[in-house]
C-alpha positions as CSV (number, residue, x, y, z in Angstrom):
1,M,48.8,-38.5,62.0
2,A,46.1,-40.2,59.8
3,A,48.8,-42.4,58.0
4,H,50.0,-43.4,61.4
5,V,46.5,-44.4,62.6
6,D,46.0,-46.3,59.2
7,R,49.2,-48.2,59.7
8,E,48.2,-49.2,63.2
9,R,44.7,-50.3,62.0
10,V,46.2,-52.3,59.0
11,S,48.8,-53.9,61.5
12,L,46.1,-54.9,64.0
13,F,44.0,-56.2,61.2
14,F,46.8,-58.5,60.0
15,T,47.7,-59.6,63.5
16,L,44.1,-60.7,64.0
17,L,44.2,-62.3,60.6
18,L,47.4,-64.2,61.5
19,E,45.7,-65.5,64.7
20,R,42.6,-66.6,62.9
21,Y,44.7,-68.3,60.0
22,A,46.6,-70.3,62.8
23,E,43.5,-71.4,64.3
24,L,42.0,-72.5,60.9
25,R,45.3,-74.2,60.0
26,A,45.4,-76.2,63.4
27,S,41.8,-77.3,62.9
28,E,42.5,-78.3,59.2
29,E,45.5,-80.3,60.2
30,A,43.6,-82.0,63.0
31,A,40.8,-83.0,60.7
32,P,40.9,-86.5,59.1
33,R,42.3,-86.4,55.6
34,V,40.2,-88.1,52.8
35,R,42.5,-90.3,50.7
36,K,42.4,-89.3,47.1
37,P,42.9,-92.0,44.3
38,E,46.4,-91.8,42.9
39,Q,47.0,-89.9,39.8
40,P,49.8,-90.5,37.4
41,P,52.6,-88.0,38.0
42,V,52.7,-84.9,35.7
43,E,55.9,-84.3,34.1
44,M,57.4,-80.8,34.7
45,P,60.5,-79.2,33.6
46,A,63.3,-79.6,36.2
47,E,63.3,-75.9,37.1
48,E,59.6,-75.8,37.6
49,A,59.2,-78.9,39.4
50,P,58.0,-78.4,43.1
51,R,59.9,-80.5,45.8
52,A,58.0,-83.6,46.7
53,G,55.3,-83.0,49.3
54,R,55.3,-79.3,49.2
55,D,52.5,-77.0,48.4
56,L,54.3,-73.9,47.1
57,S,51.1,-71.7,47.0
58,R,50.2,-72.6,50.7
59,E,53.8,-71.6,51.7
60,L,53.6,-68.3,49.8
61,L,50.1,-67.7,51.5
62,D,51.6,-68.4,54.9
63,D,54.5,-65.9,54.1
64,V,51.8,-63.2,53.2
65,I,49.9,-63.7,56.3
66,T,52.9,-64.0,58.6
67,L,54.6,-61.0,57.2
68,F,51.5,-58.8,57.3
69,G,50.8,-60.1,60.8
70,L,54.3,-59.0,61.8
71,G,53.8,-55.5,60.3
72,D,56.1,-56.0,57.4
73,L,53.8,-54.6,54.8
74,D,56.5,-54.4,52.1
75,G,57.5,-58.0,52.6
76,G,53.8,-59.2,52.7
77,L,53.3,-57.4,49.5
78,I,56.3,-59.0,47.7
79,S,55.1,-62.5,48.8
80,F,51.5,-61.6,47.7
81,E,52.6,-60.4,44.3
82,R,54.5,-63.6,43.7
83,L,51.4,-65.6,44.8
84,L,49.2,-63.8,42.4
85,F,51.5,-64.3,39.3
86,L,52.6,-67.9,40.2
87,H,49.3,-69.3,41.3
88,P,46.6,-67.1,39.9
89,D,44.0,-70.0,39.5
90,N,44.6,-71.5,42.9
91,P,41.2,-71.8,44.8
92,R,42.8,-71.0,48.2
93,V,44.5,-68.0,46.7
94,G,41.2,-66.9,45.1
95,A,39.4,-67.1,48.4
96,F,42.3,-65.1,50.3
97,V,42.0,-62.4,47.6
98,K,38.2,-62.2,47.6
99,K,38.2,-61.9,51.3
100,Y,41.0,-59.3,51.8
101,Q,41.2,-57.5,48.5
102,D,39.8,-54.2,49.8
103,K,42.5,-53.9,52.6
104,I,45.3,-54.9,50.3
105,L,44.1,-52.8,47.5
106,K,44.2,-49.7,49.8
107,L,48.0,-50.3,50.3
108,Y,48.5,-50.1,46.5
109,E,46.0,-47.1,45.9
110,D,48.0,-45.0,48.4
111,V,51.0,-45.3,46.2
112,Y,49.5,-45.5,42.6
113,T,46.0,-44.1,42.3
114,K,46.0,-41.4,45.0
115,D,47.9,-39.0,42.8
116,D,47.2,-41.0,39.5
117,V,50.9,-41.4,38.9
118,V,52.4,-41.8,35.4
119,L,54.1,-45.0,34.6
120,E,57.1,-45.5,32.3
121,F,59.6,-48.3,31.4
122,G,62.5,-48.4,33.6
123,P,66.1,-49.0,33.1
124,Q,65.8,-52.8,33.3
125,A,62.9,-53.0,30.8
126,R,65.2,-54.4,28.1
127,N,67.5,-56.4,30.2
128,P,67.9,-59.8,28.8
129,K,68.3,-61.3,32.2
130,L,64.8,-60.2,33.1
131,A,63.4,-61.5,29.7
132,F,61.9,-64.7,31.4
133,Y,59.2,-62.5,32.8
134,E,57.8,-62.5,29.2
135,K,56.7,-66.0,29.6
136,Y,54.1,-65.1,32.3
137,E,51.0,-63.8,30.5
138,P,49.7,-61.5,33.3
139,L,53.1,-59.7,33.3
140,K,53.0,-59.4,29.5
141,I,49.5,-57.9,29.8
142,I,50.7,-55.2,32.3
143,R,53.7,-54.3,30.1
144,N,51.5,-54.0,27.0
145,L,48.9,-51.9,28.8
146,V,51.6,-49.6,29.9
147,R,53.2,-49.4,26.5
148,D,49.8,-48.8,24.8
149,S,48.5,-46.3,27.3
150,D,48.0,-42.8,25.6
151,D,49.2,-40.9,28.7
152,G,50.8,-43.5,31.0
153,H,48.6,-42.7,33.9
154,V,47.8,-45.6,36.2
155,S,44.0,-44.7,35.8
156,S,44.3,-45.3,32.0
157,V,46.1,-48.6,32.7
158,L,43.4,-49.7,35.3
159,Q,40.6,-48.7,32.9
160,A,42.1,-50.8,30.1
161,S,43.0,-53.9,32.3
162,T,40.9,-56.9,32.4
163,L,42.7,-58.3,35.4
164,G,40.9,-56.2,38.0
165,P,42.2,-53.3,40.1
166,L,44.0,-55.3,42.7
167,K,45.9,-57.8,40.3
168,T,46.8,-55.0,38.0
169,L,48.3,-52.8,40.6
170,A,50.0,-55.7,42.4
171,L,51.6,-56.6,39.0
172,I,52.6,-53.1,38.3
173,N,54.3,-53.0,41.7
174,F,55.9,-56.3,41.1
175,L,57.3,-55.1,37.8
176,S,58.5,-51.9,39.4
177,R,60.8,-53.8,42.0
178,P,63.5,-54.9,39.4
179,G,63.0,-51.7,37.5
180,I,61.1,-52.9,34.5
181,L,58.4,-50.2,35.3
182,K,58.9,-46.9,37.3
183,I,56.9,-43.9,38.3
184,A,57.8,-40.9,36.0
185,R,59.1,-38.1,38.0
């Protein structure tokens, strides 16, 4: 029964969050825009270049808020994890994380820290198709923390991590989706 009440409370929270975010976005779009001086274009590799005029971090943040607001906690967490590892230094992302970290952290803690699960490398840990994850420093950090942990417990990984509990658990969860990490049974 308590889990049901918690889910209802979390769902209500994100519904209200979605409404507030829509209000803020409408007022931001209605405000006059300050023209910034033109900067020379930054060259990016073709596969990483965003489509013209799109703010990918904003789109992912919109996804997070919309999915949580609709009660799709798993979908919201997927978008949240992508947001954290693709746009870790974005000020808007930082403000969102700062404001809602306790509520989102609770979702991860229910899975990973409640019983202090043991992590191990999954069947996809050496899959060459997933080797591109190695170019993302935060994901390498998490993999190294799990590898270097004496006992594999999440508590040990969290204690050794410099990324903070929310980001550490989010990236553990992110790496568990394709089977790079898994909970030992």
